[in-house]
N, C-alpha and C positions, 0 to 999 in steps of 0.2 A: 119410549119403549121400542126396542129394536126387534124387527121381524125379519124372518129369513124366508126366502122363496125356495121351494123344493127344486132340486136339480141344478141350482146355481153352481157353476163350476164343473158340472158333470161332463166329462169327455172320455170317449173310448176310441180306439182305432176302428176304421171301417171293417177290418178283418174280424175284430171281436164281435161287432154287430152282426156280420154275416154268419159267424159261427153260432151265435145265439139263434139266429134266424133258421139255420139248418136244423137245429134241435127242435125248433118250433114246427118246422115242416114235418119232421118225424112224428111229433105229437099230433099234428093235424091229421095225418094219414091214419094213425092208430085210432084216433077218435072217429074218423069216418068208418073204419072197419067195425068198430063197436056199435055205431049207430045203425048202419045199413046192413051189416053182416057180409059174409063172403058167400056168394052163391054161384060162382063160376071161376074158371081158371084165369079169367081176365084180371080179377082182383088180386089173386095170388101173385101172378107175374108182375103186376104193377107194383105191389108192395115190395116185392123182392128187389126190383130194379131201382125204384126211387129211394127206398130207405138205404139200400146198399151204397148208392151214390153219395147220399148225405153222410153216411158213416165213413166212406172213403175220403171225402173232403176233410173231415176232422182228423182221420188217421194219418193222412198225408202230411199234415203239419207236425205231427209227432215223429213220423219217420224221417222227415226232412225239415229240421228246425230252421234252416236257412230260408225256407219259404216264407216264414212269418216276418222276415226282415225285408222281403222283396215285394210283397203284394199288399195292396190296400192298407198302406201305413198312415194315411192321413187321419187326423183326429176329427171327430164329429161330436156335435152336441145332442141334447135329448130329442129334439124334433127330428133331426136326421136319423137318429137311432131308431125312433119309432117308425119312420118311413121305411127303413131297411127291414124291420120286422114285418111290416105289413106287406111289403113287396116281395122280398125274398122268402119270408117265413110263411105267409098265408097265400098270396097270389100264386106263388110257385107250386102250391099244392092243388091248384084249381083242376088240372087234369085228373087228379085223384078223385075229386068229387064226382066228375062226370063218369069216371070209371065205376064208381060204386052205385051210381043211380042208373047205369046202363043195364036194361033188363035182357038184352040180347046176348046169347052165347058167343064167345069169341070165335072167330074163324081162323082157319089155317093161314089164309093170306095176311090177316092182321098180325099174327105171330111172326110169319115169315118176313114181314116188312119191319116190324118194330125191333125185333132182336138184333138183326144186323146193324140197324141204325144206332142202337144203344152200345153194342159191343165195339164197333169200329169208332163211333164217336168218343167213347171212353178211352180207347187205346190211343187215338189221335191226340186227344186233349192231354192225357197223362204223359205220353211220350214227349210231346212238345214242351210241357212244363218242366219235366225232369231234364231234358236236353239243355234248355235255356238256363236252368238253375245251375247245372253242372258246368256249363261253358262259362257263365259269369263268375262262378267261384274260382275258375282257373285263369281268370284274367281276360277272357274274350270280350271284345267290344260289341260289334254287330254280329248277331247269330243269324247266318243266312245259308247254312248248309243242313244236311240231314233232312229231317222232316220239315224244316223251315225253308228248304231250297226253292220250292215252287209257289208256296202260298205264304204271304208275309204275316198273316194273322191266323195261322192254322189252328192255334189253340181255340180261337173263337168258333171256327168251323166245327171242331169236334164237340164243343159245348152245345152248339145249335143242333147238331145231329142227335145228341143225347136227349135234349128236351123235346125234339120232334118225335122221338120214339115214345115218350110219355103221351103225347097228344094222339099218336096213332093208336096206341093201346086203349085209350079211353073210348075211342069210337065216336067222338063228338067233334064237330067242326069248331065249336066254341073253344075247345082246348087249344087250338092253334093260335089263340090270342097270346098265349104264353111265349112260344118261340118267336111269334111276330113282334112282341114287345121287346124281347131280348135282342132280336135282330136290329131294331131301331136304336136300342141302347148301344149296341156294338158299332153301328154306323157312326155314332157320335164319338165313341172312343177311338175308332180307327182314324177318323179325321184328325183328332188331336194327336194321336201317336205318330201319324204320318208327318204331320207338321214338325213335331219335336225331333223326330228321327232325321228328317231332312237337314235340320240345323245342327244336329249333334254328330252325324256320321257322314263324312265326305263320300264314302262309297255307297251310300244309300240310293243315290240316283241310278247307279248301275243295277243295283238290286231290284229297283222298281221296274226297270226295263225287262228283266228276266223272270218276273214273277207276277202273280195276281194278288189282289188284296185279300179276298176271302174265299171265293169259289174258283176251283181249278179251271183254267182255260176260258173262264167267262168274265170275271171281274175281280 
């Protein structure tokens, strides 16, 4: 008698898993709002920023189909798929939890710190992605001008600023576990990219001398 194991042969791209996870984050945040209620401007601002970012992530791929061919194209199996859902879908919503359980009214200083982090982080990340995608589609090799001129992984910088804004809004130090974890992940990715780009682009060594990895003027 022949038996079949569920999910045998199941494979999706990393991008598909991340897209599903972004939808899961939206559902997590809506669920938190239904459970804990909205009792301050803190929750309103958080929902607007985090859900709008998730929606933009999905919309960007519809506006720029070429993105789907350039990012997270590796295939993953069911275990990796589940890990992406738990990490990107649930863990990324953690600052939202602390936002909804925070009983303190939001302060002007919190809003004044969080909104510029989110706005400039989103602008930096999106501009970097669009510039690189456009340059690559026009046949460019190493993209090292424009917003990429001074910081070699400026898209990661923008992403970290955006997630830091969620942590600031939550008013909980525990929320900084999220940007901290993403920072560690990016350190790993940066090390791999720097190695591959050194081998791929002869002009990369000069680019390294005139730029920093992630933080302007620091590192």
